[in-house]
N, C-alpha and C positions, 0 to 999 in steps of 0.2 A: 551535587545530587543530593543527598540524603542516606536514609540508611539503609537503601537497599541500593548502593553503589556496587557497581562490578567491576572488575578490573582485570587488566591481564589474559592469559589464555580462559578464564574461566566466562571473561565476556565474550571473547572470538566462540566458544565452545557455545553460549546460550545462543549468541546471532544464529549458527550454523542451524542449532534445533528448529530455532522461530523461522526460522527461511525454507527448509523438510517438511515442518509442520504447515506452513503457506503453499508452498507446493503443493505438498499433498492435496489439500481441499480445492486447489485449483484444478489438478487432474480429477479429482472427484467429481466434481461441477462441471468438468465437462469443459471449463473456459480455453485450453490451450489447443481445443480442434480448431480445425481450419474454417470449417462450414461455421461454428458458432460465430469465431471474430469478424468474418464476412457477416454473419447478420447481423452484426452489432452495428457494422457500419450505414447496412438498413436501413434498419431498423426495423426485420421483421420478428427479431428473435430476442428477447431483454434480459436472455441470463447471465451474461458478459455486466451487464449495467446493476441489477441484481446483486451480482456478488461483491462489485467494487463499493457499490452503497454501502453491505453490508458491511465488508470491512472500513471504510473511515467509520461508520457510525460504530461497532465497536472501538476502533482504537482512541477516535473520541470520547466513547464515555470511559474508557476504560485508563486514560491518562488521566481526567478530572474525577476520577474516582482514589484513585494514587495521589493525587494532590489535596484533596480534602482528608484522604487519612493520611496525609503529614509522610507519606513515605517518599516523595519524590519533592524535587523543587525545580518550579519551570523558571527559565529565563526566555521569555520569547522574544524572541528577535523582530526588529522592524522587516515588512514585506518590502521585497522590491520588487512591485509588481510589473514593469517593463521584462525583468529577469526570468519570473516567473511564465508569462505570456509567450517569450520567446522559446522557453526550452519547450514550452507545450506542443506549440506549433511544429520546431526541429524533430520534437517523439512524434510526433502526429503525421508527417513528411515522409518520416522512416518508414513510420510502419503502411502508410500508404506506398511508398515507391519498393517496398517487399515484398505485398503482395497480400499484407494480411488484412 
């Protein structure tokens, strides 16, 4: 990976801390509320889209900034477009069936 390689229990702890922080941000943005998710599918409230776009943008900038600083090495794997589309469809259908 690079100089910032974290392994073992420290890696799990970092993942847990990152997940808790991201969940806290989602809660504060009220993205987990039923009405916000329904509004997301009806395109009447853009809060969910804004949070998702911000998360993607921060992730992209962060990964490439770490790469440019030489702190991580990227091993980009080839995209399996069909698998990504199928996974997205299954996820979306699951959300619709559950009533979100």
